[in-house]
C-alpha positions as CSV (number, residue, x, y, z in Angstrom):
1,M,80.6,86.9,84.3
2,A,82.9,89.5,82.5
3,H,86.7,88.9,82.7
4,I,89.7,91.1,82.2
5,T,91.0,90.6,78.7
6,K,94.6,90.6,77.5
7,R,95.4,91.7,74.0
8,E,99.0,91.4,72.7
9,H,100.5,93.7,70.0
10,T,103.9,94.9,68.8
11,L,105.2,98.5,68.4
12,A,106.9,99.7,65.2
13,D,110.4,99.1,66.6
14,G,109.5,95.5,67.7
15,R,108.8,96.3,71.4
16,E,106.0,94.3,73.0
17,L,102.8,96.2,73.8
18,I,99.9,94.5,75.8
19,Y,96.5,95.9,76.5
20,F,94.5,94.8,79.5
21,D,90.8,95.6,79.2
22,D,88.7,96.1,82.3
23,A,86.1,93.5,83.1
24,D,83.5,96.2,82.5
25,T,85.3,97.9,79.6
26,T,83.5,100.0,77.0
27,L,86.3,99.7,74.5
28,P,86.1,97.7,71.2
29,P,88.4,94.7,70.9
30,D,90.3,96.1,67.9
31,R,93.4,98.2,68.3
32,S,95.2,100.4,65.8
33,P,98.7,99.5,64.6
34,D,101.7,101.6,65.5
35,L,102.3,103.7,62.3
36,R,105.4,105.5,63.5
37,E,108.7,105.0,61.6
38,A,110.7,102.3,63.3
39,T,113.8,103.7,65.0
40,P,116.8,101.7,66.3
41,R,116.6,100.7,70.0
42,P,119.4,101.8,72.3
43,A,122.2,99.3,73.0
44,T,121.8,97.2,76.1
45,A,123.6,99.0,79.0
46,T,126.6,97.6,80.9
47,M,126.7,96.8,84.6
48,R,129.9,97.6,86.7
49,Q,130.6,96.0,90.0
50,D,131.3,98.1,93.1
51,V,134.1,96.1,94.5
52,L,133.6,97.6,98.0
53,T,130.1,96.1,98.4
54,G,129.8,93.5,95.6
55,E,126.8,95.3,94.2
56,W,126.2,95.9,90.5
57,V,125.5,99.3,89.0
58,S,123.9,99.5,85.5
59,I,125.3,102.4,83.5
60,A,122.3,103.3,81.2
61,A,123.3,106.5,79.4
62,A,120.2,106.3,77.1
63,R,118.0,107.3,80.1
64,Q,119.5,110.8,80.0
65,D,117.4,111.5,76.9
66,R,114.0,110.5,78.4
67,V,111.1,113.0,78.3
68,F,110.8,115.3,81.3
69,L,107.4,116.6,82.5
70,P,105.9,117.3,79.0
71,P,102.7,119.2,78.5
72,A,99.5,117.2,78.3
73,E,99.3,117.5,74.6
74,L,102.7,115.8,74.2
75,D,102.1,113.1,76.9
76,P,104.0,110.0,75.6
77,L,101.7,107.6,77.6
78,A,98.4,109.0,76.3
79,P,96.6,107.3,73.4
80,A,98.2,108.5,70.1
81,T,96.7,111.3,68.1
82,P,97.7,112.9,64.8
83,T,99.7,115.6,66.7
84,N,101.0,113.3,69.4
85,P,102.4,110.0,68.0
86,S,102.8,108.5,71.5
87,E,103.9,105.1,72.7
88,I,100.4,103.7,72.7
89,P,98.5,103.7,69.3
90,S,95.0,103.2,70.6
91,N,92.7,104.2,73.5
92,Y,93.1,101.8,76.4
93,D,92.1,100.8,80.0
94,V,95.6,99.5,81.1
95,A,98.6,99.2,78.8
96,V,102.0,97.6,79.3
97,F,105.0,98.1,77.0
98,E,108.7,97.7,76.9
99,N,110.5,100.9,78.0
100,R,112.1,102.7,75.1
101,S,115.2,103.6,77.3
102,P,115.6,100.7,79.7
103,S,118.0,100.3,82.5
104,F,118.1,96.5,81.8
105,G,117.6,95.0,78.4
106,P,116.4,94.6,75.7
107,L,118.9,91.8,75.4
108,L,118.2,88.8,77.6
109,D,121.4,87.0,76.7
110,G,124.6,87.6,74.7
111,D,128.3,88.5,75.1
112,N,129.4,89.1,78.7
113,A,125.9,88.3,80.1
114,P,125.9,87.1,83.8
115,E,126.7,83.4,84.0
116,G,124.6,82.8,87.1
117,I,124.5,83.7,90.8
118,A,128.0,82.5,91.6
119,D,129.4,84.6,88.8
120,L,127.7,87.7,90.1
121,A,128.7,87.0,93.6
122,A,132.5,86.9,92.8
123,I,134.4,90.1,93.7
124,G,137.1,91.7,91.5
125,L,138.3,95.0,90.2
126,G,137.0,96.3,86.9
127,R,134.3,93.6,86.5
128,T,131.5,94.3,84.0
129,R,128.5,92.4,82.7
130,T,125.9,93.2,80.1
131,S,122.7,94.7,81.7
132,V,120.4,92.0,80.4
133,G,116.8,92.0,81.5
134,R,113.6,93.8,80.8
135,C,112.0,97.1,81.9
136,E,108.3,97.7,81.3
137,V,106.0,100.6,81.7
138,V,102.5,100.0,83.2
139,C,100.0,102.7,82.2
140,F,97.2,102.7,84.7
141,S,94.8,104.9,82.7
142,P,94.7,107.0,79.5
143,E,94.2,110.2,81.7
144,H,97.0,112.7,81.7
145,E,97.3,113.0,85.5
146,G,96.6,110.8,88.5
147,S,98.0,107.8,90.4
148,F,96.9,104.3,91.4
149,G,94.9,105.9,94.2
150,T,92.7,107.8,91.7
151,L,91.6,104.7,89.8
152,T,88.2,103.0,90.0
153,R,88.0,99.7,91.8
154,S,87.5,97.9,88.4
155,R,90.6,99.6,87.0
156,A,92.7,98.9,90.1
157,R,91.8,95.2,89.7
158,T,92.9,95.3,86.1
159,V,96.3,96.7,87.1
160,I,96.7,94.0,89.7
161,E,95.9,91.4,87.0
162,A,98.6,93.0,84.7
163,W,101.1,92.8,87.5
164,A,100.3,89.1,88.0
165,D,100.5,88.3,84.3
166,R,103.8,90.2,83.8
167,T,105.4,88.7,86.9
168,A,104.7,85.2,85.5
169,A,105.9,86.1,82.0
170,L,109.0,87.9,83.0
171,S,110.0,85.3,85.5
172,A,110.0,82.7,82.7
173,M,112.4,84.7,80.6
174,P,116.1,83.5,80.4
175,G,118.5,85.3,82.7
176,I,115.8,87.0,84.9
177,R,116.5,86.6,88.6
178,Q,113.9,88.9,90.2
179,V,110.8,90.9,89.1
180,F,109.9,94.2,90.8
181,P,106.6,96.1,90.1
182,F,106.6,99.7,91.5
183,E,105.0,103.1,91.3
184,N,106.9,106.4,91.8
185,R,104.4,109.2,92.6
186,G,105.2,112.9,92.7
187,E,107.9,115.2,91.5
188,A,109.5,115.2,95.0
189,I,110.3,111.5,94.3
190,G,111.8,112.3,90.9
191,V,108.9,111.5,88.6
192,T,109.4,112.7,85.0
193,L,105.8,112.0,83.8
194,R,102.6,113.1,85.5
195,H,100.6,110.4,83.7
196,P,99.4,107.7,86.1
197,H,101.8,104.8,85.6
198,G,104.2,102.4,87.2
199,Q,107.1,100.3,86.1
200,I,108.3,96.7,86.3
201,Y,112.0,95.9,86.4
202,A,113.1,92.3,85.6
203,Y,116.7,92.2,87.0
204,P,119.5,89.8,86.0
205,Y,120.5,89.5,89.7
206,I,119.0,89.3,93.1
207,T,118.7,92.9,94.4
208,P,120.8,94.0,97.4
209,R,117.7,94.6,99.5
210,T,116.6,91.0,99.0
211,E,120.1,89.7,99.6
212,R,119.9,91.4,103.0
213,L,116.5,89.7,103.6
214,I,118.0,86.3,102.7
215,A,120.7,86.9,105.3
216,S,118.0,87.6,107.9
217,L,116.2,84.4,107.0
218,D,119.4,82.5,107.4
219,Q,119.7,83.8,111.0
220,Y,116.0,83.8,112.0
221,G,114.5,80.9,110.2
222,P,111.8,80.2,107.6
223,T,108.9,81.5,109.7
224,L,110.1,85.1,109.5
225,F,107.2,86.6,107.5
226,A,104.5,84.6,109.3
227,D,105.9,85.8,112.6
228,I,106.1,89.4,111.5
229,L,102.5,89.3,110.4
230,E,101.3,87.8,113.6
231,G,103.2,90.3,115.7
232,E,102.1,93.3,113.6
233,R,98.4,92.2,113.6
234,A,98.5,92.2,117.4
235,S,100.0,95.7,117.5
236,E,98.6,99.3,117.5
237,R,100.3,99.9,114.2
238,V,97.7,98.2,112.0
239,I,96.2,100.5,109.4
240,L,93.8,98.2,107.4
241,T,93.0,94.5,107.6
242,G,90.8,92.2,105.6
243,E,90.3,88.5,105.0
244,H,93.4,88.2,102.9
245,W,95.7,91.2,103.6
246,T,96.9,93.4,106.5
247,A,98.6,96.8,106.1
248,F,100.6,98.2,109.0
249,V,103.4,100.7,110.0
250,P,106.4,98.4,110.6
251,F,108.0,98.2,114.1
252,A,111.2,99.9,112.9
253,A,109.9,102.3,110.2
254,R,112.5,104.5,108.7
255,W,110.4,107.1,106.8
256,P,107.9,109.6,108.2
257,I,105.2,107.8,106.2
258,E,105.9,104.1,105.8
259,V,103.3,101.3,105.4
260,H,103.9,97.6,104.7
261,M,101.2,95.2,103.5
262,L,101.4,91.4,103.7
263,P,99.1,88.6,102.4
264,H,97.8,86.3,105.2
265,R,98.8,83.1,103.4
266,H,102.3,82.5,102.0
267,V,102.6,83.6,98.4
268,P,106.0,84.4,96.9
269,D,104.7,86.8,94.2
270,F,101.7,88.2,92.3
271,A,101.6,85.3,89.9
272,V,100.4,82.8,92.5
273,T,97.8,85.0,94.3
274,S,94.2,83.8,94.1
275,E,91.3,85.6,92.5
276,A,89.9,86.4,96.0
277,E,93.2,87.9,97.1
278,R,93.4,90.1,94.0
279,D,89.8,91.2,94.4
280,E,90.3,92.2,98.0
281,L,93.7,93.9,97.3
282,A,92.0,96.2,94.7
283,V,89.8,97.5,97.6
284,L,92.3,97.7,100.4
285,Y,95.2,99.1,98.3
286,L,92.9,101.9,97.0
287,R,91.8,102.7,100.6
288,L,95.4,102.8,101.8
289,L,96.7,105.2,99.0
290,R,93.7,107.4,99.3
291,G,94.2,107.6,103.0
292,I,97.8,108.6,102.5
293,D,96.7,111.4,100.1
294,A,94.1,112.6,102.7
295,L,96.8,113.3,105.3
296,Y,97.4,116.8,103.8
297,E,95.7,119.2,101.5
298,T,97.9,118.2,98.5
299,P,98.8,114.8,97.2
300,T,101.6,112.9,99.0
301,P,104.7,111.8,97.1
302,Y,105.6,108.2,97.6
303,I,107.3,105.0,96.3
304,A,105.1,102.0,96.3
305,A,107.3,98.9,96.0
306,W,106.1,95.4,95.6
307,H,108.9,93.1,96.9
308,Q,108.6,89.6,95.4
309,A,110.6,86.4,95.9
310,P,113.5,85.9,93.4
311,V,113.0,83.4,90.6
312,G,113.6,79.9,91.9
313,V,115.2,81.1,95.2
314,R,113.8,80.7,98.7
315,R,110.2,81.0,97.4
316,D,108.8,78.9,100.3
317,E,110.2,81.5,102.7
318,I,110.1,85.0,101.0
319,R,106.6,86.4,100.9
320,L,105.1,89.0,98.6
321,M,105.2,92.3,100.4
322,L,104.2,95.9,99.7
323,Q,106.3,98.7,101.1
324,V,104.9,102.3,100.6
325,T,107.4,105.0,101.7
326,S,107.1,108.8,101.6
327,P,109.7,111.5,102.7
328,R,106.8,113.8,103.6
329,R,107.2,114.7,107.3
330,A,104.8,117.7,107.4
331,A,102.5,119.5,105.0
332,D,105.5,121.6,103.6
333,K,108.5,119.6,104.7
334,L,110.4,116.5,103.3
335,K,112.9,114.2,105.0
336,Y,116.1,114.4,103.0
337,L,118.7,111.7,103.3
338,A,121.7,113.4,104.9
339,G,125.0,112.1,106.1
340,S,124.0,109.2,108.4
341,E,121.4,107.8,106.1
342,A,122.9,108.5,102.7
343,A,126.5,107.9,103.5
344,M,126.4,105.2,106.1
345,G,122.9,103.6,105.7
346,A,122.4,104.3,109.4
347,W,118.8,105.6,109.7
348,I,117.3,107.9,112.2
349,G,113.5,107.9,112.3
350,D,111.7,111.2,112.8
351,V,108.3,109.9,114.0
352,P,107.5,107.1,116.4
353,P,105.9,104.3,114.3
354,E,102.9,104.1,116.7
355,Q,102.2,107.8,116.3
356,A,102.6,107.5,112.5
357,A,100.1,104.7,112.4
358,A,97.5,106.7,114.2
359,F,98.0,109.6,111.8
360,I,97.7,107.4,108.7
361,R,94.6,105.7,110.1
362,S,93.0,109.2,110.5
363,G,93.8,109.8,106.8
364,V,92.2,106.5,105.8
365,E,89.1,107.4,107.9
366,R,88.8,110.7,106.1
367,A,89.2,109.1,102.7
368,D,86.7,106.4,103.5
369,A,84.1,109.1,104.5
370,R,84.6,110.8,101.2
371,T,84.2,107.7,99.1
372,G,81.6,105.9,101.2
373,E,83.9,103.0,102.0
374,T,83.6,101.2,105.3
375,S,85.9,98.9,107.4
376,E,83.5,96.0,107.0
């Protein structure tokens, strides 16, 4: 039986590059070296603490210089050519590399690095720490345009394998507290490259959203995720369900399009999912994203966020969870975060979640009809 193959390489400036070859790949095993002249990497950014909330903000000025919507012939994520010395020297199925202009890293330790959770939790004026960590780019395909939903089932499975591999590797690095795979899709979300890709952030702290979740666990108890899944599976908000995963519009959805997906058994992150869970996810996740795209005549912008348990914290309680959100509230309208949401974090939903679920199910049905998928 063919297997997904991992091939590790190094770019000219020392950044890590990993190829993941599809189980049914047609590519040869050899890869070309990066022949570009090595250039210095930017200095690791600095985090500043917001004393009003205790949250940390990474000030990463090097990101101002990143490429913005280049033409296809200058795509930095395409396989390199003589006229386009891109980030990836060879043709590929899936490729993962360290971001050239990261928000966190490349340092994993050093002067003024965070000294642990207690250090980060302390509150004080003018506090700074080095933005240690790692940011990686996950290229889903060598094609110039597309998204996860445009992949083949085999390629989707390869991307999931890459997420699992990188989650394990990044979680083992010193100073990493949480690993976050995600995909931004569409210029309305702020995407600067049309190439089908996602990212992985390895943070030096537990993110504010997860801190809020931990507070809820403290009040509700350790069965929170199991109880959410049981309740949602019995509701009219279910979008898709299989042997291992269920996707649903949550009871208190904020966005016009918002879908969560949970595994049926407790797994804290991708690294500990089973082969069967990854295989089924490659099918259900494609169906979900294609259904969201089928809602309107043009592709839907979204953020697909894979929330994972922090490294070594509450892993027997926090379950791996997908949250797909889109600001699209009509074919030609977006939901903008105005005063209440942006300033106060007090959300007002525009669409009843049950109505949104019926609408999204209709999109999945149309997409399934086009691809020949079934609900079996």
